[in-house]
KOLRO-155228 format. One record per atom (N, C-alpha, C, O): residue in three letters; x, y, z. Coordinates in steps of 0.1 Angstrom, whole numbers, plus 2048, in hexadecimal, padded with zeros to 3 digits. Layout:
BEGIN
ALAXYZ ...
//
This chain:
BEGIN
MET78A7BD8A4 MET7967B68A1 MET7987AA8AB MET7957AC8B7 GLU79D7A08A6 GLU79F7948AF GLU7AE7948B3 GLU7B77948AA PRO7B17938C0 PRO7BF7938C4 PRO7C67868C1 PRO7D37878C0 ASP7C077B8BF ASP7C776E8BC ASP7CB76D8AE ASP7D27648AA VAL7C67758A5 VAL7C9774897 VAL7D677C894 VAL7D6788897 PRO7E077688F PRO7EC77D88C PRO7EA788882 PRO7E3786878 LYS7F1793884 LYS7F079E87A LYS7FB79C86F LYS806798872 PRO7F879F863 PRO80179D858 PRO80C7A8858 PRO80A7B385C GLU8187A4855 GLU8237AD853 GLU8237B3845 GLU81C7AD83D PRO82A7BE843 PRO82A7C4836 PRO82D7BB82A PRO8257BC820 PRO8377B382A PRO8397AA81E PRO83179E81F PRO83579381C TYR82479F823 TYR81B794825 TYR81678E818 TYR811795810 GLU817781817 GLU81177A80B GLU804773810 GLU80376D81A SER7FA775808 SER7ED77080B SER7ED76180A SER7F375B801 GLN7E575A813 GLN7E474C813 GLN7D9748809 GLN7D773C805 PHE7D0751805 PHE7C574F7FD PHE7C77557EF PHE7CF75D7ED ASP7BF7507E5 ASP7BF7567D8 ASP7BB7657D8 ASP7B17687DE PRO7C476D7D3 PRO7C177C7D4 PRO7B47807CC PRO7AF78B7CF THR7B07787C2 THR7A477C7BB THR7987757C0 THR78D7777BA LEU79876E7CB LEU78D7677D1 LEU7837727D6 LEU78677B7DE GLY7777717D1 GLY76C77B7D4 GLY76C7877CB GLY7647907CE PHE7747887C1 PHE7747937B8 PHE77178D7AA PHE77A7887A3 PRO76578D7A6 PRO761786799 PRO76778D78D PRO76A786783 ASN76A79A78E ASN76F7A1782 ASN77E7A3784 ASN7857AB77C GLY78479D78D GLY79379F790 GLY7957AB799 GLY78C7B279D ARG7A27AD79B ARG7A67B87A4 ARG7AF7C279C ARG7B67BE792 LYS7AF7CE7A0 LYS7B87D879A LYS7C67D579F LYS7C97D47AB ILE7CF7D5795 ILE7DD7D2799 ILE7E47E079D ILE7E37E9795 ARG7EA7E07A8 ARG7F07EC7AD ARG7FF7EC7A8 ARG8067E37AB THR8037F67A1 THR8107F779B THR8178047A0 THR81180D7A4 VAL82480379F VAL82D80F7A3 VAL835812796 VAL83B80A790 LYS83581F792 LYS83C824786 LYS84B826789 LYS853825780 THR84E82A795 THR85C82D799 THR86482179A THR8608177A0 THR870821793 THR878815793 THR88281579F THR88381F7A6 GLN88880A7A2 GLN8918087AD GLN89D8127AB GLN8A28187B5 GLU8A281379F GLU8AD81C79C GLU8AA82A79F GLU8B28327A5 GLU89D82F79C GLU89983C79F GLU89983E7AE GLU89C8497B3 MET8948347B5 MET8938357C4 MET8A18367CA MET8A383E7D3 GLU8AA82E7C5 GLU8B782E7CA GLU8BE83B7C7 GLU8C68417D0 SER8BC8417BB SER8C384D7B8 SER8BD8597C0 SER8C58637C2 ALA8B18587C4 ALA8AB8637CC ALA8AD8607DB ALA8A98687E3 ALA8B48567DE ALA8B88527EC ALA8AB8517F5 ALA8AA856800 ILE8A184A7EF ILE8958487F7 ILE89783D801 ILE89C8327FD PRO89483F80E PRO896835818 PRO88D829815 PRO88282A810 PRO89181D819 PRO889811816 PRO87B81181C PRO87280B816 ASN879818827 ASN86C81882D ASN862820826 ASN85681F828 LEU86782981C LEU85E831814 LEU85B82B806 LEU8548307FF ARG862820803 ARG8608197F6 ARG8548107F6 ARG8558047F7 ASP8498177F5 ASP83C80F7F6 ASP8348137EA ASP8398197E0 TYR8278107EA TYR81E8127DF TYR81D8217DC TYR81A8257D0 CYS81F82A7E5 CYS81D8387E3 CYS82A8407DF CYS82A84C7E0 ILE8348387DB ILE84183F7D8 ILE83F8487CC ILE8478527CB ASP8368467C3 ASP83484F7B7 ASP83085D7BC ASP8368677B7 ASP82785E7C5 ASP82386B7CB ASP82E8717D3 ASP83087D7D2 TYR8368697DA TYR84186F7E1 TYR84C8747D8 TYR85287F7DB MET84E86D7CD MET8588727C3 MET85387F7BD MET85B8887BA LYS8468817BA LYS84188D7B5 LYS8438987BF LYS8478A47BB PHE8418957CC PHE8448A07D6 PHE8538A47D6 PHE8568AF7D7 LEU85C89A7D5 LEU86A89D7D5 LEU86E8A67C9 LEU8768AF7CB HIS8688A37BE HIS86B8AB7B2 HIS8668B97B4 HIS86C8C37B0 CYS85A8BA7B9 CYS8548C77BB CYS85C8CF7C6 CYS85F8DB7C4 ARG8618C87D0 ARG8698CF7DA ARG8768D47D4 ARG87B8DE7D8 GLN87C8CC7CC GLN8888D07C5 GLN8868DB7BC GLN88F8E47BC ASP87B8DC7B5 ASP8798E77AB ASP8758F47B2 ASP8798FE7AD ASN86F8F37BE ASN86A8FF7C5 ASN8719017D2 ASN86A9057DC PHE87D8FE7D3 PHE8848FC7E0 PHE8819067EB PHE87B9037F5 PRO8839137E9 PRO88191B7F5 PRO87291C7F8 PRO86E91F803 LEU86991A7EE LEU85B91C7EF LEU85490E7EF LEU84C90B7E7 VAL8589067F9 VAL8548F87FA VAL8448F77FC VAL83E8ED7F9 TYR83F902801 TYR830902804 TYR8289007F7 TYR81C8FD7F7 LYS82F9037EB LYS8289017DE LYS8258F27DB LYS81E8EF7D2 CYS82B8E97E3 CYS82A8DB7E0 CYS81F8D57E9 CYS81F8C87EB LYS8178DD7EF LYS80D8D77F8 LYS8038CD7F1 LYS7FE8C47F8 HIS8018CF7E4 HIS7F88C67DD HIS7FF8B87DC HIS7F88AE7DD GLU80C8B87D9 GLU8138AB7D8 GLU8148A47E6 GLU8128987E7 VAL8168AC7F1 VAL8168A67FE VAL8088A0801 VAL807895807 HIS7FE8A77FE HIS7F08A2801 HIS7ED8967F9 HIS7E788C7FE ALA7F28957EC ALA7F08897E4 ALA7F787D7EA ALA7F28727EA TYR8038807EF TYR80B8757F5 TYR804870802 TYR803864804 HIS7FF87980A HIS7F9875817 HIS7EB86E814 HIS7E886481B GLN7E487280A GLN7D886C806 GLN7DB85E801 GLN7D3854804 CYS7E585C7F9 CYS7E984F7F4 CYS7ED846800 CYS7E983A800 GLN7F484B80A GLN7F8843816 GLN7EB83F81D GLN7EA833821 PHE7E184881F PHE7D5844826 PHE7CD83981E PHE7C9830824 GLU7CC83B811 GLU7C4831809 GLU7CB824809 GLU7C5819809 ASP7D9824809 ASP7E081780A ASP7DE810817 ASP7DC804818 HIS7DE818822 HIS7DB81282F HIS7CD80C830 HIS7CC801835 VAL7C381382A VAL7B680E82A VAL7B5801822 VAL7AE7F8827 LEU7BB801817 LEU7BB7F580F LEU7C27E9815 LEU7BD7DE815 ARG7CD7EC81C ARG7D47E1823 ARG7CB7DC82F ARG7CB7D0831 MET7C47E5836 MET7BB7E0841 MET7B07D883B MET7AB7CE841 LYS7AA7DC830 LYS79F7D482A LYS7A47C7826 LYS79D7BD827 GLU7B07C6820 GLU7B67B981C GLU7B97B0829 GLU7B67A4828 TYR7BD7B6834 TYR7BF7AF840 TYR7B27A9845 TYR7B179D849 GLU7A77B1845 GLU79A7AC849 GLU7957A1840 GLU78F798844 ARG7977A3833 ARG793798829 ARG79B78B82C ARG79578082C GLU7A878C82F GLU7AF780833 GLU7AA77A83F GLU7A976D840 ALA7A7782849 ALA7A177C856 ALA794775853 ALA79276B859 ARG78B77B84B ARG77E775848 ARG780768841 ARG77A75E844 LEU789768837 LEU78C75B830 LEU792751839 LEU78F745837 ARG79B755842 ARG7A174B84B ARG796745854 ARG796739857 ARG78D74E85A ARG782748862 ARG77973F85A ARG775735860 LEU77674284E LEU76E73A845 LEU77572C843 LEU76E722843 ALA78272C840 ALA78972083E ALA78971784B ALA78870B84A GLU78A71E857 GLU78A716863 GLU77C710866 GLU77B70586A LYS772717862 LYS764712864 LYS76270685B LYS75C6FC85F LYS76770784E LYS7666FB845 LYS76E6EF849 LYS76A6E4847 ALA7796F2850 ALA7826E7854 ALA77B6E0860 ALA77D6D4861 VAL7746E7869 VAL76E6E1874 VAL7616D9870 VAL75E6CF875 ALA75A6DE866 ALA74E6D8862 ALA74F6CC85A ALA7466C6856 
//
């Protein structure tokens, strides 16, 4: 990692075409949970990310099985797996942006 390259913040917008380098296009990431559902479940803003669907499944399971919350371990695992995959995808996107930025700088100098 290069220390002089700024790291993107979470609401980061790409400077480059998001389909650049993807000849068949990219899979669109969507969230099924609506804002109203998140607000009614009192989900904190820091948890309202791509994995909110798995988190909502966990909350429903926890509510259904309250004293026996250990029965929801599959939902918790799915949520943590989603968080991990989202982190990996964001890091790959960050590295892609850095490579494209270096390529643009090389072209500008040449």
